[in-house]
C-alpha positions in Angstrom: 0.1 -0.1 -0.3 0.7 3.2 -0.6 0.8 6.1 2.8 -2.1 8.6 2.8 -1.5 12.1 4.7 -4.1 14.8 4.9 -4.1 15.4 1.5 -4.5 12.3 0.4 -1.8 9.5 -1.2 1.3 10.4 -0.9 2.4 10.6 -4.5 5.9 10.9 -3.5 6.2 7.5 -2.5 4.3 6.3 -4.9 7.1 7.3 -7.0 9.1 5.5 -5.5 7.2 2.5 -5.9 9.1 1.5 -8.7 7.4 -0.2 -11.9 3.7 0.1 -10.8 1.7 1.3 -13.3 -2.0 1.2 -11.7 -3.3 3.1 -8.7 -6.5 2.5 -7.3 -7.7 5.5 -5.2 -11.0 7.0 -3.6 -10.1 10.8 -3.7 -13.7 12.4 -3.3 -13.6 10.6 0.4 -11.0 7.7 1.5 -11.6 5.4 3.5 -11.6 5.3 6.5 -9.5 8.4 7.2 -12.2 10.5 5.5 -9.8 12.5 3.8 -10.6 14.2 0.4 -7.5 14.3 -2.0 -6.0 17.7 -2.4 -6.1 19.5 -6.3 -2.3 19.4 -5.9 -2.3 15.9 -5.4 -4.5 15.3 -8.3 -2.5 16.7 -10.4 0.5 14.8 -9.2 -1.0 11.2 -9.6 -2.0 12.7 -13.3 1.4 13.7 -13.8 2.7 10.3 -12.3 0.3 7.9 -14.4 1.6 10.2 -17.8 5.4 9.0 -16.6 4.8 5.7 -16.2 2.7 5.3 -18.8 0.1 4.1 -16.1 -3.6 3.8 -14.8 -5.6 5.1 -12.3 -8.9 3.8 -11.4 -11.0 6.4 -9.9 -13.1 5.2 -7.5 -15.8 8.2 -6.8 -16.8 7.0 -3.3 -18.9 8.8 -1.1 -18.5 11.6 -4.3 -22.4 12.6 -4.2 -22.0 13.3 0.0 -20.2 17.0 0.2 -22.0 19.3 2.5 -19.3 22.2 2.8 -18.4 24.2 -0.8 -18.0 23.1 -3.9 -16.1 19.5 -4.7 -13.3 19.4 -6.3 -13.1 18.2 -10.0 -12.5 14.3 -10.6 -9.4 13.1 -11.7 -11.3 12.2 -14.7 -12.2 15.7 -15.4 -8.5 16.8 -15.1 -7.4 13.9 -17.3 -5.8 15.1 -20.5 -3.9 12.2 -21.2 -6.7 9.5 -20.8 -4.8 7.7 -18.1 -7.7 7.9 -15.5 -11.3 4.9 -15.8 -13.5 6.3 -13.5 -15.6 4.0 -11.5 -19.1 4.4 -10.1 -21.9 3.1 -8.3 -26.0 4.2 -7.3 -25.7 1.7 -4.3 -24.7 4.5 -2.1 -27.0 7.0 -3.4 -30.2 4.7 -4.4 -29.8 1.1 -2.1 -27.3 -1.5 -2.4 -29.6 -3.8 -3.7 -29.8 -2.5 -6.7 -26.6 -3.5 -8.0 -26.3 -1.0 -10.6 -23.0 0.6 -11.2 -20.6 2.2 -14.4 -17.2 2.8 -15.6 -16.1 6.0 -17.8 -13.4 4.7 -20.0 -10.8 6.2 -22.2 -11.9 6.0 -25.2 -8.8 3.7 -26.3 -9.9 1.4 -24.0 -13.6 1.1 -25.1 -13.7 -1.9 -27.2 -11.3 -3.7 -25.5 -13.3 -3.2 -22.4 -16.8 -4.2 -23.9 -15.4 -7.2 -25.6 -13.8 -8.3 -22.2 -17.5 -7.6 -20.7 -19.5 -9.6 -23.6 -17.3 -12.7 -22.1 -17.4 -12.1 -19.0 -21.1 -11.5 -18.1 -24.0 -12.6 -20.6 -27.0 -11.0 -19.5 -27.6 -7.5 -18.5 -30.0 -5.9 -16.2 -31.3 -4.2 -18.8 -34.4 -3.4 -17.3 -32.6 -1.8 -14.4 -30.7 0.2 -16.9 -33.2 1.6 -18.3 -35.6 2.3 -15.4 -32.6 4.2 -14.2 -32.2 6.6 -17.5 -35.6 7.1 -17.5 -35.3 7.8 -13.3 -32.1 10.4 -14.7 -34.2 11.6 -17.9 -37.0 12.9 -15.7 -34.9 15.2 -13.2 -36.0 12.8 -10.1 -32.0 11.1 -9.4 -30.9 15.3 -8.5 -34.2 15.8 -6.3 -33.0 12.7 -4.9 -29.7 13.2 -4.8 -30.3 16.5 -2.4 -33.2 15.1 -0.3 -30.3 12.1 0.4 -27.6 14.8 1.1 -30.1 16.4 3.6 -30.8 13.6 5.3 -27.3 12.9 6.0 -26.2 15.8 6.9 -28.8 15.8 9.3 -27.6 13.1 11.0 -23.9 14.3 10.7 -24.9 17.4 12.8 -26.9 15.1 15.7 -23.4 13.3 15.3 -21.4 16.3 16.0 -23.7 18.1 18.4 -23.8 15.2 21.0 -19.9 13.6 20.7 -18.7 13.1 24.0 -16.4 16.0 25.1 -13.6 15.6 28.1 -13.2 12.1 27.6 -9.5 11.4 28.1 -7.2 10.5 25.3 -10.1 11.0 22.7 -10.2 13.8 20.5 -13.0 16.2 19.7 -15.5 15.4 16.3 -13.6 16.6 13.6 -15.8 18.5 11.0 -17.2 16.2 8.4 -17.2 17.8 5.3 -17.8 15.1 2.8 -19.3 10.9 3.3 -21.0 8.9 5.4 -18.6 8.5 8.1 -15.9 10.2 10.1 -12.4 9.1 11.8 -11.6 10.4 15.8 -8.6 10.7 16.4 -7.5 8.4 19.9 -4.3 8.9 21.5 -2.8 5.3 21.5 -3.2 2.2 20.7 -4.6 1.0 24.2 -6.8 3.6 25.1 -8.7 3.0 21.7 -9.3 -0.6 22.9 -10.6 0.9 26.0 -13.1 2.8 24.4 -14.0 0.2 21.7 -15.0 -2.1 24.6 -16.8 0.2 26.8 -19.0 1.1 23.6 -19.5 -2.5 23.0 -20.6 -3.0 26.8 -23.8 -0.7 26.0 -24.8 -2.5 22.7 -22.7 0.5 20.6 -20.7 -0.2 17.5 -17.5 1.4 17.1 -15.2 0.4 14.6 -11.2 1.0 15.6 -9.1 2.9 13.4 -6.1 0.6 14.4 -8.1 -2.6 12.3 -7.1 -1.1 8.7 -3.9 -1.0 8.7 -1.9 -3.4 7.0 0.0 -5.5 9.7 3.6 -4.9 7.7 2.8 -0.8 7.9 5.7 1.5 9.2 3.3 3.7 10.9 4.0 2.6 14.7 1.0 1.2 17.0 0.1 4.0 18.7 -0.3 6.2 15.6 -3.0 3.9 14.1 -5.4 4.7 17.1 -9.0 5.5 16.0 -12.3 5.3 16.1 -14.2 4.9 13.1 -18.0 5.6 12.7 -21.0 5.3 10.2 -23.6 7.9 10.5 -25.8 7.1 7.3 -27.9 4.1 7.9 -29.1 5.1 11.8 -32.1 7.6 12.0 -31.4 10.8 14.2 -33.0 9.5 17.4 -31.0 6.3 17.5 -27.3 8.1 16.9 -28.4 10.4 20.0 -29.4 7.3 22.5 -26.2 5.6 21.0 -24.2 8.9 22.0 -26.3 9.4 25.3 -24.8 5.7 26.1 -21.3 6.3 25.3 -21.1 9.6 27.2 -21.8 7.3 30.1 -20.1 4.0 28.9 -16.8 6.5 28.6 -16.7 9.2 31.5 
């Protein structure tokens, strides 16, 4: 893997990866850190692909859920050399069972990918595709995105307003500019595990950030600590109830 910092993928470290020619990124909202890749890093990544004669798979993960300011242009929109394969899905904005995604390709790859897909997938869900196309053509999709964004924003605000303060070793709730989850810093690994265990004891699921790291990572164990919380699928009342339990468990 390649390290990720507050600006996204570390392109300087990527350049040390020798003959690597393919990279997969989620620049809109990286999981689990929640980082949005900066414009400077996006341009650096495109320059890397051109130098390496390489390819970038851009997964627009949580791209529709941005709450503060205008979103940065996708890598695919900045690409002038035909190096980006842009992947998206309707699962996060509609519902996962829809199982409908899309791939936007450089023109020179379209024929090869079309032939490959014809061999790998004999029968497409044409009916589902037609319904979604009509849904979008009539303007319903953009209205639906706005409704979903408002719902997610409301849940984010409840989480932020009720987040426990003054808990030893636990940082405050950061600003969540995009996405459907948040990462909160914890001082060290031991404290992270204590907080997760106490949350579990009161029936609240909190994921330890340390569990997402590669085992051979050069980052010290205590620097891997944190909490990852999703808020998209939880109604406001249940979020408030869970926060009340956490305040009692963590005091």
